[in-house]
KOLGU-188020 format. One record per residue (C-alpha): x, y, z. Coordinates in pm, whole numbers, plus 50000, padded with zeros to 5 digits. Layout:
BEGIN
XYZ
...
***
This chain:
BEGIN
173028065670431
175318047870204
178488058570369
177518043670663
176458009470485
180028008970359
181358016570705
179057985370836
180317962770540
184337975470615
183947972770968
182267935170895
184707927070699
187697939870947
186207915571237
185717883870964
189657888970915
190487895671257
188607860971386
189967845171082
193817846871213
195727854171509
193797872471790
195967873872104
199047900472169
202257890972265
205147900672435
208507887672594
208707897772977
212447910973019
212377921473377
209587919373646
209777945273959
207567930874136
204357939173962
206197956173711
206917941373395
209107954273145
208927941272771
210417939472440
209717926172128
205727935872125
203487918771868
199857941171898
198947938371531
196117913771601
195107930671998
196677951972205
197877951572591
195307971372778
194657986273115
191827966873284
192427935673031
193487903673177
196747889473042
198507855773071
202157852173182
203907824073120
207367810773160
207937795072830
211837784672876
213917779273197
217287772873282
216557733473386
219627716873216
221707724673534
225427705573497
223997680573223
225807693672942
228637674772853
229477653872572
227447621072658
224047606672680
223127627972948
223277656872774
220087672272754
218237657273099
216557679473339
218367692473652
215607710673780
212267721673667
212527753673765
209417777173681
209307763873367
205567757473246
204287777373502
201487805173418
198767824873582
196107848473484
196387885173617
195077920473501
196977949173360
196697977273624
198518004373401
200888007273084
203418041173238
204758038172860
205268011272543
207637989472722
206497986473091
202877973173220
202277970873570
199647940073662
197837924073984
200617910574224
202177879074072
201747846274267
204557828674080
208057832274081
209687834473708
212807836673625
214777864773335
218117844373221
219687839272902
218537807172927
214937817373014
212137834172818
208887847972984
205867856872776
202977877772827
199847873872625
196697891972598
193947869772741
191067884472518
187777883972586
185567878872252
181897888072265
180087907372581
178127870772680
177977844572334
180927848472098
180307831871738
183387825071533
183527838371192
186817822371108
189177797271234
191517810071534
195087801271541
198267818671712
201647831971635
204027805871583
207167808371833
210277825771765
211977818772012
210667845672211
207027848372212
204237832572047
203357793572045
199817806672320
195967808272232
193877821572515
190787837172497
187657839572725
184187841672631
182017851072959
178507831472819
178517801772507
181377797672236
179557788771928
182277771871730
181227773071371
185137771871263
188487753271411
191097768571683
194417753871519
197637755471751
199157727171517
202977728771451
203067766071665
204827755971980
208357746871938
210597744171669
212267715171456
215657711971406
217187714671033
218707687670864
222417685270800
224767693070535
225477666670296
228587649470471
229917613270565
232907599670717
233997565470856
233327545271084
229587550070938
226867549771174
228327573071474
227547565571792
228867601071946
229197630972001
226047642772129
226857675872090
229017701171806
228647728271633
229077715271344
226087712871039
227147681070906
224947668371175
221097673171227
219787700771422
218377696971748
214807702771798
213757732772064
212527725372389
211957742072726
215677752772742
216777781272541
220137770572374
222617799572359
226067780772364
226487769671994
228487740472095
225307726472235
223567731171839
223787696571661
224197659571736
222097634671850
221787645672238
218017659372312
217037692472426
215027687872715
212007675372558
213217687972192
214467656372021
218587652471920
219417656271550
220757624771339
224907618671382
226387603571044
225697581570885
222077589370772
220977585571161
217567596771202
216047627971426
214577621771728
210967628171853
209547657972011
209027656272379
205897667072600
203597647072841
205617608572708
208887612272542
209837612072186
210757585072025
214527576671876
215627580671577
216577552271331
219687537571356
221027551171000
222527536170679
224087502070729
225267491870364
223637451770400
225107451570738
223747453371088
224777491471218
227587488571520
226177516971659
222717538871648
223137571871553
219897582171605
218917613971760
217307605872132
213727613972183
212627649472362
211887643272753
209007632872920
207387663273162
204647640273294
205757641673624
205357681273599
202677686373440
198997697973569
196567723173535
198767749073647
201947741373439
202007731473102
204277729472821
204477737372399
205237699572190
209027696572163
210327700971833
211877670371656
215167667171571
216727670971191
217977639171026
221277635370882
222057635870487
224747631270262
222677633369921
220127660769985
216867640470040
217107640870402
214077662970606
213987684870912
212447677871212
208517686271311
207397719971489
206267712071819
202037717971895
201397750672082
198987758272389
195157763772359
193747775672677
189717784072653
187277799072910
183827799872873
180637786473010
179697766772753
180687758772432
178347748772144
178077733471758
175187736971520
174437721471168
177207695871046
180407690770971
183657681771232
184777710871469
188677708571589
190707721071875
194217711371765
197587714171887
199137687171705
202937680671671
203877683471245
204367653671061
207947650470877
208397644470496
209507615370348
213297614570227
215207595269981
218417574070086
219177595570354
217747605770724
214037615670791
213547640171040
211737632771436
207947642771457
207157671571671
205607665372016
201947675472066
200917704472249
198877716072563
195157719472580
193107732572857
189437734072812
188257756973154
184357751273016
181877736773195
178947730172994
179177712872594
176097709572419
177597694472111
175227683771780
175967647671699
175857660071324
178537687571421
181217668171659
184127683771827
188167665371806
190317679472096
193697665971947
197247664572109
198747643771865
202637635971826
203747643871481
204457607371278
207637605771106
208637601570693
209727566770523
212967560870417
212517556770021
215627531569954
216107492769989
218437498970217
218187505870567
218947544370643
217347560970995
213647568770986
212997597471214
211237592171594
207667593571684
206277625871821
205157625272185
201997635372308
200557662072483
197937667472775
194017673972750
192437693973081
188437692673070
186967712173313
183987679973363
183547649373529
183957626173231
184287629972836
181437649572706
178557635472482
180067641372113
183477650372195
186547630372097
189997636772271
193147624372070
195897625172295
198347599772060
202087594871997
203317596571591
203467572471405
207307565471344
208267560870943
209517528670768
213967528970770
213827514470425
211207513670167
210087477570268
206207466570184
205757454670464
208387472370624
210647455070881
212457481571058
211017516271177
212337544971375
211767546071764
208157549671924
207487570672165
206457560372523
203347551472660
200957571572912
197167581572926
197267617772882
193457632572918
192357645073209
188807651173376
189047681073645
185457681373768
186087668774089
188247702574093
185537725774024
182087715774214
180897733474467
181507714574834
178137725575021
175407727974776
172857705674697
170477707774425
166857686274380
165177691274065
161537678274016
159487681973724
155607675773640
153037679273354
149837693673355
146667694873147
147757726072923
151337708572803
153127725273024
156147711073185
156277727373595
159787725073696
161057729074057
164297729574176
165337731074573
168707744674673
169977729374995
172997743375150
173287768574937
176837782774937
177637817575008
178697825174639
176457811174448
175717833974146
173047822073898
170757788673785
170247780873487
167607758873336
168627734373066
166527714472839
167577681972597
165227655472405
168117634072324
170717640872621
173217651472337
171867686372249
171287709872538
170207743072557
169577771072750
166397779372846
165827801673176
168717818773331
167577834373692
169737854573945
170207838274304
169187850974587
170197841174918
166307841175056
164857823574788
165757784774783
162947773274571
162747781374197
159987776573960
160187773773596
157877770673351
158377758272988
155357754572700
156917743572423
156837706072481
157587670272255
156807638672289
159917634672499
162247660372709
164737663772994
165617690173183
168717696273423
169907725673640
173537738273650
174117762373974
177177785673920
179537805574154
180357837174097
184157821674096
183157799473780
182447770173995
179087747573875
177427717973945
174577701473808
171347693173952
169987655773879
168147647173524
163937648673497
162697634973205
158477643173070
157047620472844
154177632672714
151137616472438
148487628772196
145987607772387
146607616072725
148177648172897
148257642173314
149407668273598
150257650573919
151877676274165
153707682774445
156287653874441
157387646374737
154407656474875
153247666575237
149677676075284
147957667074967
148077656774636
146927672974354
145747651374014
144727661373689
144127646673323
142447653972998
139687627273056
137767619773296
139047597873589
137177568873704
139467551874006
142717559074202
144947534874396
147457545074633
149877516274728
152647518374961
156407506974922
155407469475062
152467470674825
149027477875086
146607492274918
146267523475144
143607543574953
140977538974698
138077558974535
136157543874223
133397561174040
134777594674030
133947606373672
136207637473763
138907653073553
140637671673869
140847655274207
142517665974569
143637634174759
144617642875122
147317629675269
148457641275574
148237613775791
150827592575539
153347583775675
156977597275540
157827569875245
157187562474892
153677554874717
152717539274394
149737559974257
147227542574015
145107563973795
142687551873554
140507562173281
137857547473051
140847548272802
143987545872991
145687532973333
148697550473478
151127543873724
153157573173907
155677564874170
155267594274473
157507601174759
156277623475093
158747639775322
***
């Protein structure tokens, strides 16, 4: 028994350690032959590529620079997006050996080249149904070949007791320069060089293999440019918006004739959608001559989560974040550009987020450090924001998405500051995709009533059901914020009316049904409300009604009045002294009616409909 307990304890500790760290496996794809992948640089420390399991294949970098390689301001601009940012989820069919993985037939084309990087990431399933986090989840930082992505799915509800953190694991920021300066002060050119006396460019969606491209103020796609001498700030990384221009440099008390600051990484918003996403671009490094410049910030990574629902409990704040990294303050040298925010896709239709435990979803760009000197130098440009995609119609309750550009630093130590590094460009980067995933033909109608025995009776009618309907989920709330699943039933094609009962009632409750297809699409019903008091329990049904209405209350009914929608009294009975009454409504015309019920102590009105 002791050994069993010890083994169990070891297993629990191993799982706890596992889920507080990286959870994915990663591999570089070096060749694609049909659906056969050749892989290298495998990292299966935290998970493995197993037959039958899902994986994500993603084009991290591509040969997108084209002819924009000359030593001018056009260097590093986009020529053709190619396959950069494209990804898909597929399944491992076979693994003939360690470096060969066979998957399902691929939908996208992926490019293998010296300036390209294609990556395979395990799309890990956590839990058999629901999954409760046991520690913070992060990802392997991008190293030029693999990393930068957190991806997993939960078949049921993801109960988020910890944070999911892809901050700074995206494209890498550029290093600061060597100590160096020479006339003529703020140097507008060069834009490219293999010279560490200039700040290094941040990393972006084009993989640099030519050393001549590594330094100076020209951007590298969404990677910010490095600062030129004298003390030019690094450019901010780009993603959905463009990163900020690095501060112009040291002016020795005079206006600097040229800007030495690195150019901000490009905006990729024209290409970003739920099927094409990018890691945040790295900020460019600052240029220094006194050993007090700073490096550019890393960009945020990518987070892809698929679950039926996500839930928080208790108190505190939860974060799902892929922020760009802030840069440090400098002295009388330049600071690096901020890293751009990464990308987040939450393929989650239902949110049960407690108001005492809100969820922040963030793809913010990195802020940049200030220059700590009275004379103007170059603060880094702000990091740009990244996109957030929700598979909902609107912002869920108690969820706070933040996709903000970073704040540029001050070019000197003035207080208040009068000169800053460049700001990133504006743009709304938060998207709600509910219209893309709603069922096309199915309609749902939910009705609720209360019987004298403190039971809620709920009737759900399905109209024009889709052929792929899978199940119905009954949800309950007491505040329209926190929702709990109280019943789940499979859909049967022969059954279009579903009856539910709830015995656990309080003064006020709301109900809603969710129907789900077997492909993950979903749709909500209307929300119905039931209110009860201690001194009157009532039941009136059905609604809509047809041939009869049944009325039951917990004390004798004295009189009943029924009015049509024009206010005409069409039914009246008094002196009943009954707790139950059936009313024949076969001769009522179709339409809306108001029913008044009187007891000795209470007066109640309810709207009813006859179909």
